C-alpha positions in Angstrom: -4.6 -2.5 17.6 -5.0 0.5 19.8 -3.6 3.6 18.1 -3.3 6.9 19.9 -6.1 9.4 19.5 -3.9 11.3 17.1 -3.0 8.2 15.1 -6.5 6.7 14.9 -7.8 8.8 12.0 -4.5 8.4 10.2 -4.7 4.6 10.6 -8.3 4.6 9.4 -7.5 6.7 6.4 -4.5 4.5 5.5 -6.6 1.4 5.8 -9.1 2.9 3.3 -6.4 3.8 0.9 -4.8 0.4 1.1 -8.1 -1.3 0.4 -8.5 1.0 -2.6 -4.9 0.2 -3.7 -5.5 -3.5 -3.4 -8.6 -3.3 -5.5 -6.7 -1.4 -8.2 -3.8 -3.9 -8.0 -6.4 -6.7 -8.5 -7.8 -4.8 -11.6 -4.2 -4.5 -13.0 -3.8 -8.3 -12.6 -7.2 -9.1 -14.1 -6.7 -6.7 -17.0 -3.3 -8.2 -17.8 -4.7 -11.8 -17.7 -7.8 -10.9 -19.7 -6.0 -8.8 -22.3 -2.9 -11.0 -22.5 -0.8 -7.9 -22.2 1.4 -7.7 -19.1 2.2 -4.5 -17.3 5.5 -3.0 -18.4 8.3 -4.1 -16.2 9.4 -0.5 -15.4 5.9 0.2 -14.1 6.0 -3.0 -12.0 9.4 -2.0 -10.5 8.1 1.6 -9.8 4.9 0.4 -8.1 6.8 -2.2 -6.0 9.2 0.4 -4.9 6.4 2.6 -3.7 4.8 -0.3 -1.8 8.2 -1.1 -0.2 8.6 2.5 0.9 5.1 2.5 2.5 5.9 -0.8 4.2 9.1 0.7 5.6 7.3 3.8 6.9 4.7 1.6 8.6 7.4 -0.5 10.2 9.2 2.6 11.3 6.1 3.9 13.1 6.0 0.7 15.2 9.6 1.1 16.2 9.4 4.8 17.2 9.7 5.1 21.0 6.6 6.4 22.8 7.2 9.7 24.7 
């Protein structure tokens, strides 16, 4: 990966945020298993929609033509 100088700090910050999000998702899973109380389906749908939106934006950034 070789982001432009402008993109490098954005990529680094996004990686950090994604690591934090993954840790929190793991905590949701662990809590649901330990408590025996699953996350509400509407919350799951909402969170998954946010993840998909982020995924699409990342994919779009790779398809944007370079000036």
